[in-house]
N, C-alpha and C positions, 0 to 999 in steps of 0.2 A: 720593515727595519733590515739592517745588513746583518746577518749572522756573525761575520768576521768583528764587526765592530762591536756588537753588543758582548761576544766573548771576551775580546780584548779589554774591554772596558772592566767587565766581572774580574779579571784577573787583577786589572789595575786596583779597583776598589777594593779587592779582598787584600792586596798587599797594603793598603791604606788603612785597612781596619784591622790588620793583623791577621786574620784568618786566611772643485776645478772648475774655474768659470764656465758654464754652460750656455750654449747659444739655444734659445728657445724661440721656435717659429711662432709668432703670435699674429693674428689678422685683427688691426685696428681701424674700424669704421669711423670715417671722419665725416662730420657734418659738413657739406659743401665740398669744393674742390680747391681749397686753398693750399698754401704752403704747408710743409711738414711742421708737426708741432715743436716746439722748444722739447728739450731733454730734461729740463730742470723739473726734477719730482720729487715730492714730499714722500720718503719711502716709508712712514711709520706712523702717522697721527694714530692716536689710541682709538679704540671703540668707546662707545658710552656707557657698554656694559648692562644695558637695559635690555631684559629677557623679550625676545621677538618672535612672534608666530609666523612671521611673512618670510621664512626661509626658503619656501618654494617659490619655482618659477611663476606659479599661477596662485595669485591671492585674491580671494573675493572682494570685492568692493563693499562699502559699508551697507549698501542697499541690495548686496546680494547677487548684484551683476558682475560684469567684467571689472577687473580692477582698473583703477586710474592710471595713467602712464607714470605719474610720479611714485605711486605705490609699489611698483615692481622693483623699484632700485633702493628700498629702504636697507639693503645689506651692501651696499657698494661701498668699498674702502674709501674712507675721507682722503681727500688731499693725495691721490697716489697716481694720478695722470696730470698732465697739465690743465687740463679742465675737469677732471674728475668724474668719469662716467662709465660704468661698465655695460656691456651688453647683457641682456636677460636673454639666455639662451631658452626657449619655448619647448623645443622638441628636436630629437636626433633620429632619422632613419638611415641605416646602413646596411651593406650587403657585403660581405667580404667572399669572394671567389677564388678557391684554390686549384689552379690549373695543374694536375700533378705532372701531367707530360712535360708540359713547358717550365715546369717548378717556379710558377709565378703567381703571387697573390695580390688580387685587385679589389680596391675600394671604390664603392660607388654610395655616395653620402649626399643625403639632403637634410639641411638642418634650417630650422626656423629660428630667427631672433626678432627680439624688439628692442627699440631704442627708448633712450631717456627722453625727458621735457626738453631739455635744452641741446643746442648745436654743440655738443661735447663729444669728445673721442670715447669710442666704447671698444672693448677688447674681448677677444677669445683666441684660444692657442689650438694650434696644430703643428708637431713637428715634422710631420710629413710635407713635401712640397709639391702641390699640384701645378702642372704646367699651365693652368687656366681655371678661374671660378666662373659660375654663372650667378649673377645675382638679380633676382626678379626678372630672369630671361635674357639680360644682357651679359654678353661674353666679356671678361677681362682676363687677359694675358698675364701670367706670372709675372713676365719681365717689366710689365706696364704698371705694376703695383708699386708704389712709392714705400721706402722704408725709412725707419726711426730707431735709434738706438733707446732701450729702456735703461735708465741708470738705476743704481742701488747696488745691494751685495751680489746679485746674479744678473749679468748684463743678458739682454735678450734683443732679437730682432722682431721689429713689429712690422706689419704689412697695414698699408692704408688704403681705403676704398672710400669713394663718397655715398653716403645715404643722408636721410633726412631724421631730424628728431622726431620722437614720439610717433613711431611706426614700426610696422611689421614687414619683415623682409626674409624671402627664401633664398637660401644660398644652396648649390649643388657644386658637386667637385667629383671627379673620377682620377685615381691615381693609383700606382703600383707601389706597394709597400716597399719599403727600402729600410736597410739597417743604417746605422751611423756611418757615414763617410769615413774611409781611412784619414786618419790624421786629423779628423776634427775634434772639438771640444766637446761636442754634445754628448750626453749619457748614452751608453752603449743600449741600442733596441735589439731585442729578440725577435727577429723576423721567423715566420713558420718555417720549420725544416723539413725539407722533401727527401723522400727516398725513393729514386726513379726505378729502382731495381724492384721494389716491393711495392711500388704504387700507393704511396702512403705520404702522410703529413702529420706532422705534430707541432701545436703550438701551445706554449703555456706562455703568455706574455710577461714578463719579468717586470712589473711596475715597482716603483720606489718611492719612498719617503727621503730618500738621502738627496736627491737631486731634482731640480726642477724640471717641469716637463715631462717626468716620468710616470703620470698616471694615466688616464684614458686618452689625453690629447698625443702621447707618443704615436696613436694610431688614427684617431677620428676627431674633429673638431670637438672642444669642449670650453667651460667657462673656467674660472677660476674656483678654488675649493669651497667656497660660500654657496656656489649655485647648485640648486637641485633641478632636474629636467627628465621628461618623459625621453626613453629611448628605447628602440628596437632594433636588433642587429639580427641579419640573417647570416648563416655559414653554408655555404654550398661546395661541396666538394666534387669537383668534375673529373671523371676518368679515373678515379681511384678504387682500391680496394674498401671493403666496409669499414667505416670510422665510427666513433661514438663521440657524442658531445657533453660537456658538463659544464655548467654555469650556475651562478646565483641569482638567476631570474627565473621565470615562467618559461619552459621549454615546449614548444610544440614542434614535432616531427612530421614535415609534409611529404618525404619520401626518403629513400636510403640516402645518406650523406647530404641531407637538405633539413635544416633546423631554423626555425625564429626563436629569438628569446627577447622576452619582453622584461624590460627591467623596470623596477619600483619608479615611481616619480619623485619619491624621496631620495634618489640616488644623486650623489655628487660624482665629480671625475675620478674619486678614489675608491669608489665603491664597486665598481664592476669587475667583474672576472669571468673566466672562460678558460676550458682546457678541452683542447681536441687532439684527438688521437687515433690510431687504428684498433680496430675492436679485437683483432687476433692476439691472444696473449696479454690482455689486459686484465689486471688483477684488481677488484672491486670489492670493498666491504660496506654494508649497509648495517646501521643500526638504528635506533630511535631512543629518545628521551622525551616521554609524553608525546606530545604532538609534534615534537621537533625531529625531522628526518636527518639523520647524520649519514654522510657517504665519503669514504676515505678511498683514494685512487693513489695506485702506485704509477709514478713515470717509469717508462722503459728500463732506465739505467739504475732505479732503485732495486737492488734485490732482496733485502729483508723483508721479514713479514711485517705485513700491516695490519693483521687482528689486534694486536697488544696497541697500536695507536687508537683505533676504533674503541677498544675499552677504554683507554685513557679520556677521549672524549666525552663517553658516557658518563664517567665518573666525575670529570670535572665540570659540566654544566651545572648540576646542582649544587655543588661546592662553590662555584663563582655566583651562583643565585643568591646566596646567603649574604653576600657581600654588595652585589650588583644590582638585585633585582632580576624581574623575569628575563629569560633569555628573549632577545627584541626582534628575532629574525625566524622565519618559518623553517628553515632548515639550516645545517652547517656542512661545507663542502672542504675537504682537506685534500690538496694535490701534494703528494709526497716525494720531494726531489732529494737525490744524493748530493746535491752541490749545498756549499755553505751559503744558504740564503733562506730568508723569510720574509714574508710581507703580508700584511692584514688587508682584508677587505671586508665588506657588508655579510657577514655570513659565510665567509670562505677565507681560504689561505692556500698559498703555495709556500710550502715550507720544508726545511730539513727536519727530521724528526724532534730533535731536542729543543727546537723553539716553539712546537705545535701549541702548550698550553699558553704561552706568551701571546701569540697569534690569536687563538680562541678568545683570550679574553678582551682582544680590541674589539670583538663584536658586539661588545657593551659599551666600552669607553673608545671613542675615536672613529666607530665605523657603525656603532648605533645611536649614540649620542656624538656630534660632529662638532670639531674645532671651527669657528666662524672663519678663522683666519688661518692661514700657516703659521701666524705669531702665537696662537694659542695651542700649537701642537705639543709643546712641552708636558702639558697637563696629562695627556693619556699615556705617554711613554713613561712619566714618573709615578703615575698612581699605578699601572701594570707592574712596574718594577717594584713599587712598594708592597703590593699585596703578593708578589711571587716570592720576595726574598726578606723583606726587611719590616714585618709587621711590628715587632716590638717598639714601642716608645723611646725614644731617646733625645735629649737636648741637641741642638745644632752645634753648639759652641760658637766660639768667636772666628769668624771666617771674612775674608775681605769681600765687598759686594761682587755680585757676580749677576749679570742679566741672562735669565733664562730665556725669556720673551723675547722674539725676534721683530723682524721688520715685514711690513705686508707684502713685499714682493717676493720673498722667499718661500716659494710654495713647496718645495721639496727640502725638508729641512729638519734634520734629528741629530742632535749634538749629543757627546756623552754625557756632558751635564745633565742633559733633560732625564736620563735614564737613573743617574745616581745620586747627583747632587738633589735632583726633583725627589726622588724617593726618600733621602734624608730630611727634605723639609717636611714631607708628609709624616716621617716619623716624630720631627719635633713638634708638627702640630698634634700629633696623637697624645705626645707628652704634655702638652699645654692643655688640651682639651678634654683629652680622656680618649683611649683608643675605640671603645664602645660607641660613645657618642659622635666621634669623628666618622666611623663608618656608617652611622644610620644618616648621619648628615649628607655624605658622599653618594649614599644609597639614593636617598631622596633627590638629591641634585640632579643626577643622570637619570633617572626613571623618569623626572618630569620633561626632561629632555630627549627621550627617545625619539629618534627622527627628526629632530631638531638641532639646532645650535647651541652651544656653549661658548663664553668667551673668560678670559683671565679675570676681568673685572668682575664679573658674576661670581665666579671662584672665591674672588678676595672678599666679595660682600656677604658670601652666604658664611664664609669662617669667621669672619669678624662678628657679624651680628648673631651668630650662635655662642659666641665665647665672650665678646666685649672686651678681647684680649689685646692689650697693645703690643705684647710680644709677638704675636701673631703678626699683627701688622708691620712690625718692624723687620721680622725675618721674611715675610712676604714680598715687603717693598724692596728690601737690600738685595734679595736673591732671585727675585722674579723681574722686579725692574732696575736693579743695578742701583738703587739710590742709597745715599749715606744715611739719609735721616727718612724715616716713614711720611707719606703724604697724609692728606685728611682723612679721618675716618670715613667711612661711606654712610650714608643715610639708611638707617635700620628701620624706618618707620614704614608701615605695610603700603 
């Protein structure tokens, strides 16, 4: 989340209480070599709300063997492309090479994708623009790839390539990392920062949920937020002083300035985090809570002590576990920046000190259990804000309908109402259900989904079936879906 947005909203909320279109480069693989697809897209068909164990890229078939082609795509967003099918990213292998003398970073990437059972378009994202791609050994120049415009609340640029349905393909690319071009409407991308005199490089990629295309796809090919896949990233600093790499994956050091990070197969494009910086002068504090290793690192521009921040994490983890269940990651990494910024990752954060607890809590909600689509993003921001600030129950009162739940295309999407109207909704539900029963329900809800997905519909069902309250249905449907009258009650049978 953006620190300035959160703080602005807190001030505005306290007053109430008395106390840019972005161009996303996507690669759309189209079965056959026909014309470009129509741009008429249904941007938001609702999910079924059915709990789904198939959120990973590889799901075993019923006989224990490889999954059937169709089974790979049980999480595709309904009706979101002209023919409605998404690529399943099976694996990603990348090498970032940092040439200190040339002040240049190159990415060499190989990724494997699987296509759906029909001749439908499938998509994945990459904001960087390779001059060419190699698909199954065949080279396709960048300017030979067709394009289409993705409609919806955030326009995107789609690249078109011919592949066949129900098949596996290997794609490779090599490109130099580039920032957002001057005058472009893309989100600002933080490329590695070189210091030629000191022979060093610093890179803390500022990913974001405020704008689309600001997760892993800013730098590497990735699928949309619902897809999990295996990934391995190697970081090599050439011709530089000694450096150190931190990441929320398993790090293997091959030589000085040469590391390989293996990220869990449960990771989505919002999960990954790394921080590369020179070893000299680096400030690191390490702690532990039980088996959870805690590392707090200060960026060079952050001059304040970080020991109190490490102590804050140590105190916060057991405090949060009372509400949210066991911490769902093996470690927690916090890189502290003096800039007004905070962003959550799976067991990691890049943050300003005042947002550390907020971002830590996201390791349970949003990056421990994951929203299945970006339209479910409101839940984690609302609930984290509720637990942080507004635990006491209170009726919501009479407010006009407001839609918190968004559309399927908006992947980076966190609105002020998500934090504060969303938190007020949880306060109202605590008032209706009782704070202790609500907290127990939410704890069980998210613990059951650690490493998996959750949806707005699943939360609605859980709240109603625990309470049978028509008031909960009314406030949920009025302020999450924007409906004047509540929809049908969910089926509460086992």
